[in-house]
Jmol script that loads the backbone (N, CA, C; Angstrom):
load data "model"
ATOM      1  N   UNK A   1     -14.797 -28.187   8.197  1.00  0.00           N
ATOM      2  CA  UNK A   1     -16.132 -27.694   7.933  1.00  0.00           C
ATOM      3  C   UNK A   1     -17.182 -28.739   8.311  1.00  0.00           C
ATOM      4  N   UNK A   2     -16.874 -29.998   8.117  1.00  0.00           N
ATOM      5  CA  UNK A   2     -17.819 -31.046   8.482  1.00  0.00           C
ATOM      6  C   UNK A   2     -18.006 -31.097   9.992  1.00  0.00           C
ATOM      7  N   UNK A   3     -16.952 -30.780  10.742  1.00  0.00           N
ATOM      8  CA  UNK A   3     -17.051 -30.799  12.198  1.00  0.00           C
ATOM      9  C   UNK A   3     -18.001 -29.699  12.695  1.00  0.00           C
ATOM     10  N   UNK A   4     -17.919 -28.520  12.102  1.00  0.00           N
ATOM     11  CA  UNK A   4     -18.803 -27.424  12.482  1.00  0.00           C
ATOM     12  C   UNK A   4     -20.256 -27.774  12.155  1.00  0.00           C
ATOM     13  N   UNK A   5     -20.458 -28.429  11.044  1.00  0.00           N
ATOM     14  CA  UNK A   5     -21.808 -28.829  10.634  1.00  0.00           C
ATOM     15  C   UNK A   5     -22.403 -29.819  11.635  1.00  0.00           C
ATOM     16  N   UNK A   6     -21.589 -30.729  12.149  1.00  0.00           N
ATOM     17  CA  UNK A   6     -22.084 -31.702  13.129  1.00  0.00           C
ATOM     18  C   UNK A   6     -22.481 -31.016  14.425  1.00  0.00           C
ATOM     19  N   UNK A   7     -21.720 -30.000  14.829  1.00  0.00           N
ATOM     20  CA  UNK A   7     -22.061 -29.258  16.042  1.00  0.00           C
ATOM     21  C   UNK A   7     -23.368 -28.507  15.895  1.00  0.00           C
ATOM     22  N   UNK A   8     -23.561 -27.914  14.751  1.00  0.00           N
ATOM     23  CA  UNK A   8     -24.803 -27.196  14.480  1.00  0.00           C
ATOM     24  C   UNK A   8     -25.984 -28.154  14.471  1.00  0.00           C
ATOM     25  N   UNK A   9     -25.792 -29.295  13.863  1.00  0.00           N
ATOM     26  CA  UNK A   9     -26.852 -30.299  13.819  1.00  0.00           C
ATOM     27  C   UNK A   9     -27.177 -30.805  15.218  1.00  0.00           C
ATOM     28  N   UNK A  10     -26.170 -30.959  16.063  1.00  0.00           N
ATOM     29  CA  UNK A  10     -26.401 -31.414  17.434  1.00  0.00           C
ATOM     30  C   UNK A  10     -27.205 -30.383  18.221  1.00  0.00           C
ATOM     31  N   UNK A  11     -26.919 -29.113  18.017  1.00  0.00           N
ATOM     32  CA  UNK A  11     -27.664 -28.053  18.704  1.00  0.00           C
ATOM     33  C   UNK A  11     -29.119 -28.049  18.239  1.00  0.00           C
ATOM     34  N   UNK A  12     -29.331 -28.184  16.950  1.00  0.00           N
ATOM     35  CA  UNK A  12     -30.698 -28.210  16.414  1.00  0.00           C
ATOM     36  C   UNK A  12     -31.462 -29.413  16.950  1.00  0.00           C
ATOM     37  N   UNK A  13     -30.829 -30.559  17.009  1.00  0.00           N
ATOM     38  CA  UNK A  13     -31.485 -31.754  17.545  1.00  0.00           C
ATOM     39  C   UNK A  13     -31.810 -31.592  19.024  1.00  0.00           C
ATOM     40  N   UNK A  14     -30.935 -30.948  19.791  1.00  0.00           N
ATOM     41  CA  UNK A  14     -31.191 -30.728  21.214  1.00  0.00           C
ATOM     42  C   UNK A  14     -32.373 -29.784  21.411  1.00  0.00           C
ATOM     43  N   UNK A  15     -32.433 -28.728  20.623  1.00  0.00           N
ATOM     44  CA  UNK A  15     -33.561 -27.796  20.708  1.00  0.00           C
ATOM     45  C   UNK A  15     -34.857 -28.505  20.323  1.00  0.00           C
ATOM     46  N   UNK A  16     -34.796 -29.338  19.303  1.00  0.00           N
ATOM     47  CA  UNK A  16     -35.980 -30.075  18.859  1.00  0.00           C
ATOM     48  C   UNK A  16     -36.490 -31.007  19.957  1.00  0.00           C
ATOM     49  N   UNK A  17     -35.587 -31.606  20.711  1.00  0.00           N
ATOM     50  CA  UNK A  17     -35.985 -32.500  21.798  1.00  0.00           C
ATOM     51  C   UNK A  17     -36.543 -31.730  22.990  1.00  0.00           C
ATOM     52  N   UNK A  18     -36.065 -30.509  23.216  1.00  0.00           N
ATOM     53  CA  UNK A  18     -36.502 -29.723  24.367  1.00  0.00           C
ATOM     54  C   UNK A  18     -37.880 -29.100  24.175  1.00  0.00           C
ATOM     55  N   UNK A  19     -38.261 -28.821  22.937  1.00  0.00           N
ATOM     56  CA  UNK A  19     -39.553 -28.195  22.662  1.00  0.00           C
ATOM     57  C   UNK A  19     -40.627 -29.283  22.614  1.00  0.00           C
ATOM     58  N   UNK A  20     -41.686 -29.137  23.411  1.00  0.00           N
ATOM     59  CA  UNK A  20     -42.730 -30.166  23.404  1.00  0.00           C
ATOM     60  C   UNK A  20     -43.499 -30.181  22.085  1.00  0.00           C
ATOM     61  N   UNK A  21     -44.010 -31.333  21.746  1.00  0.00           N
ATOM     62  CA  UNK A  21     -44.784 -31.478  20.518  1.00  0.00           C
ATOM     63  C   UNK A  21     -46.167 -30.857  20.703  1.00  0.00           C
ATOM     64  N   UNK A  22     -46.821 -30.580  19.595  1.00  0.00           N
ATOM     65  CA  UNK A  22     -48.152 -29.972  19.627  1.00  0.00           C
ATOM     66  C   UNK A  22     -49.130 -30.845  20.406  1.00  0.00           C
ATOM     67  N   UNK A  23     -49.065 -32.154  20.190  1.00  0.00           N
ATOM     68  CA  UNK A  23     -49.996 -33.064  20.863  1.00  0.00           C
ATOM     69  C   UNK A  23     -49.684 -33.213  22.346  1.00  0.00           C
ATOM     70  N   UNK A  24     -48.467 -32.843  22.772  1.00  0.00           N
ATOM     71  CA  UNK A  24     -48.149 -32.863  24.198  1.00  0.00           C
ATOM     72  C   UNK A  24     -48.783 -31.681  24.923  1.00  0.00           C
ATOM     73  N   UNK A  25     -49.059 -30.620  24.203  1.00  0.00           N
ATOM     74  CA  UNK A  25     -49.602 -29.406  24.811  1.00  0.00           C
ATOM     75  C   UNK A  25     -51.128 -29.390  24.754  1.00  0.00           C
ATOM     76  N   UNK A  26     -51.698 -29.731  23.604  1.00  0.00           N
ATOM     77  CA  UNK A  26     -53.127 -29.584  23.381  1.00  0.00           C
ATOM     78  C   UNK A  26     -53.810 -30.926  23.160  1.00  0.00           C
ATOM     79  N   UNK A  27     -55.017 -31.020  23.696  1.00  0.00           N
ATOM     80  CA  UNK A  27     -55.961 -32.028  23.226  1.00  0.00           C
ATOM     81  C   UNK A  27     -56.832 -31.315  22.192  1.00  0.00           C
ATOM     82  N   UNK A  28     -57.709 -32.039  21.541  1.00  0.00           N
ATOM     83  CA  UNK A  28     -58.543 -31.400  20.522  1.00  0.00           C
ATOM     84  C   UNK A  28     -59.443 -30.340  21.145  1.00  0.00           C
ATOM     85  N   UNK A  29     -60.044 -30.668  22.273  1.00  0.00           N
ATOM     86  CA  UNK A  29     -60.953 -29.728  22.924  1.00  0.00           C
ATOM     87  C   UNK A  29     -60.209 -28.499  23.456  1.00  0.00           C
ATOM     88  N   UNK A  30     -59.041 -28.699  24.045  1.00  0.00           N
ATOM     89  CA  UNK A  30     -58.302 -27.550  24.579  1.00  0.00           C
ATOM     90  C   UNK A  30     -57.773 -26.658  23.455  1.00  0.00           C
ATOM     91  N   UNK A  31     -57.470 -27.245  22.294  1.00  0.00           N
ATOM     92  CA  UNK A  31     -57.041 -26.423  21.163  1.00  0.00           C
ATOM     93  C   UNK A  31     -58.174 -25.531  20.682  1.00  0.00           C
ATOM     94  N   UNK A  32     -59.378 -26.085  20.577  1.00  0.00           N
ATOM     95  CA  UNK A  32     -60.513 -25.280  20.140  1.00  0.00           C
ATOM     96  C   UNK A  32     -60.825 -24.178  21.153  1.00  0.00           C
ATOM     97  N   UNK A  33     -60.700 -24.483  22.430  1.00  0.00           N
ATOM     98  CA  UNK A  33     -60.911 -23.476  23.465  1.00  0.00           C
ATOM     99  C   UNK A  33     -59.870 -22.370  23.354  1.00  0.00           C
ATOM    100  N   UNK A  34     -58.613 -22.752  23.172  1.00  0.00           N
ATOM    101  CA  UNK A  34     -57.541 -21.768  23.019  1.00  0.00           C
ATOM    102  C   UNK A  34     -57.766 -20.911  21.777  1.00  0.00           C
ATOM    103  N   UNK A  35     -58.120 -21.533  20.663  1.00  0.00           N
ATOM    104  CA  UNK A  35     -58.330 -20.788  19.417  1.00  0.00           C
ATOM    105  C   UNK A  35     -59.484 -19.800  19.568  1.00  0.00           C
ATOM    106  N   UNK A  36     -60.561 -20.215  20.205  1.00  0.00           N
ATOM    107  CA  UNK A  36     -61.708 -19.331  20.422  1.00  0.00           C
ATOM    108  C   UNK A  36     -61.320 -18.139  21.291  1.00  0.00           C
ATOM    109  N   UNK A  37     -60.620 -18.398  22.390  1.00  0.00           N
ATOM    110  CA  UNK A  37     -60.190 -17.311  23.284  1.00  0.00           C
ATOM    111  C   UNK A  37     -59.209 -16.381  22.585  1.00  0.00           C
ATOM    112  N   UNK A  38     -58.320 -16.928  21.773  1.00  0.00           N
ATOM    113  CA  UNK A  38     -57.342 -16.115  21.054  1.00  0.00           C
ATOM    114  C   UNK A  38     -58.033 -15.196  20.052  1.00  0.00           C
ATOM    115  N   UNK A  39     -59.007 -15.719  19.326  1.00  0.00           N
ATOM    116  CA  UNK A  39     -59.744 -14.908  18.350  1.00  0.00           C
ATOM    117  C   UNK A  39     -60.540 -13.814  19.061  1.00  0.00           C
ATOM    118  N   UNK A  40     -61.199 -14.157  20.157  1.00  0.00           N
ATOM    119  CA  UNK A  40     -61.956 -13.146  20.909  1.00  0.00           C
ATOM    120  C   UNK A  40     -61.040 -12.057  21.455  1.00  0.00           C
ATOM    121  N   UNK A  41     -59.889 -12.442  21.986  1.00  0.00           N
ATOM    122  CA  UNK A  41     -58.937 -11.464  22.518  1.00  0.00           C
ATOM    123  C   UNK A  41     -58.393 -10.576  21.405  1.00  0.00           C
ATOM    124  N   UNK A  42     -58.133 -11.149  20.240  1.00  0.00           N
ATOM    125  CA  UNK A  42     -57.634 -10.363  19.113  1.00  0.00           C
ATOM    126  C   UNK A  42     -58.666  -9.339  18.659  1.00  0.00           C
ATOM    127  N   UNK A  43     -59.913  -9.743  18.572  1.00  0.00           N
ATOM    128  CA  UNK A  43     -60.981  -8.815  18.185  1.00  0.00           C
ATOM    129  C   UNK A  43     -61.132  -7.713  19.229  1.00  0.00           C
ATOM    130  N   UNK A  44     -61.069  -8.062  20.501  1.00  0.00           N
ATOM    131  CA  UNK A  44     -61.187  -7.077  21.572  1.00  0.00           C
ATOM    132  C   UNK A  44     -60.036  -6.072  21.538  1.00  0.00           C
ATOM    133  N   UNK A  45     -58.822  -6.548  21.362  1.00  0.00           N
ATOM    134  CA  UNK A  45     -57.661  -5.652  21.290  1.00  0.00           C
ATOM    135  C   UNK A  45     -57.764  -4.748  20.062  1.00  0.00           C
ATOM    136  N   UNK A  46     -58.176  -5.293  18.930  1.00  0.00           N
ATOM    137  CA  UNK A  46     -58.324  -4.477  17.723  1.00  0.00           C
ATOM    138  C   UNK A  46     -59.392  -3.404  17.925  1.00  0.00           C
ATOM    139  N   UNK A  47     -60.475  -3.747  18.583  1.00  0.00           N
ATOM    140  CA  UNK A  47     -61.536  -2.771  18.842  1.00  0.00           C
ATOM    141  C   UNK A  47     -61.046  -1.659  19.763  1.00  0.00           C
ATOM    142  N   UNK A  48     -60.348  -2.023  20.825  1.00  0.00           N
ATOM    143  CA  UNK A  48     -59.831  -1.022  21.764  1.00  0.00           C
ATOM    144  C   UNK A  48     -58.799  -0.126  21.085  1.00  0.00           C
ATOM    145  N   UNK A  49     -57.897  -0.720  20.322  1.00  0.00           N
ATOM    146  CA  UNK A  49     -56.877   0.079  19.641  1.00  0.00           C
ATOM    147  C   UNK A  49     -57.481   0.994  18.581  1.00  0.00           C
ATOM    148  N   UNK A  50     -58.588   0.572  17.975  1.00  0.00           N
ATOM    149  CA  UNK A  50     -59.210   1.412  16.948  1.00  0.00           C
ATOM    150  C   UNK A  50     -59.776   2.698  17.539  1.00  0.00           C
ATOM    151  N   UNK A  51     -60.034   2.711  18.822  1.00  0.00           N
ATOM    152  CA  UNK A  51     -60.522   3.921  19.485  1.00  0.00           C
ATOM    153  C   UNK A  51     -59.408   4.947  19.681  1.00  0.00           C
ATOM    154  N   UNK A  52     -58.169   4.495  19.768  1.00  0.00           N
ATOM    155  CA  UNK A  52     -57.048   5.385  20.046  1.00  0.00           C
ATOM    156  C   UNK A  52     -56.192   5.692  18.826  1.00  0.00           C
ATOM    157  N   UNK A  53     -56.271   4.875  17.792  1.00  0.00           N
ATOM    158  CA  UNK A  53     -55.445   5.054  16.601  1.00  0.00           C
ATOM    159  C   UNK A  53     -56.342   5.467  15.444  1.00  0.00           C
ATOM    160  N   UNK A  54     -56.007   6.598  14.829  1.00  0.00           N
ATOM    161  CA  UNK A  54     -56.742   7.031  13.642  1.00  0.00           C
ATOM    162  C   UNK A  54     -55.761   7.166  12.489  1.00  0.00           C
ATOM    163  N   UNK A  55     -56.175   6.715  11.343  1.00  0.00           N
ATOM    164  CA  UNK A  55     -55.354   6.797  10.141  1.00  0.00           C
ATOM    165  C   UNK A  55     -55.841   7.987   9.331  1.00  0.00           C
ATOM    166  N   UNK A  56     -54.920   8.892   9.063  1.00  0.00           N
ATOM    167  CA  UNK A  56     -55.271  10.092   8.313  1.00  0.00           C
ATOM    168  C   UNK A  56     -54.743   9.966   6.892  1.00  0.00           C
ATOM    169  N   UNK A  57     -55.503  10.464   5.899  1.00  0.00           N
ATOM    170  CA  UNK A  57     -55.023  10.400   4.517  1.00  0.00           C
ATOM    171  C   UNK A  57     -53.806  11.303   4.321  1.00  0.00           C
ATOM    172  N   UNK A  58     -52.922  10.870   3.455  1.00  0.00           N
ATOM    173  CA  UNK A  58     -51.711  11.625   3.165  1.00  0.00           C
ATOM    174  C   UNK A  58     -52.010  12.614   2.048  1.00  0.00           C
ATOM    175  N   UNK A  59     -51.610  13.861   2.234  1.00  0.00           N
ATOM    176  CA  UNK A  59     -51.786  14.883   1.199  1.00  0.00           C
ATOM    177  C   UNK A  59     -50.580  14.881   0.283  1.00  0.00           C
ATOM    178  N   UNK A  60     -50.838  14.759  -1.025  1.00  0.00           N
ATOM    179  CA  UNK A  60     -49.734  14.752  -1.994  1.00  0.00           C
ATOM    180  C   UNK A  60     -49.486  16.129  -2.511  1.00  0.00           C
TER     181      UNK A  60
END
end "model"
wireframe off; spacefill off
backbone 0.3
color backbone group
């Protein structure tokens, strides 16, 4: 059982090394730009979807 645990730990460590850190991807300015664009896109998608999706009350 200890051998299986070591293999699992090795896989997790390899995945952790392969995924870049947050600071490797974003600078402070690029993070704020990304967050602003993400929020604007989310609002736009919600607005567009609200035109096509209507919620009707359930009759009991």
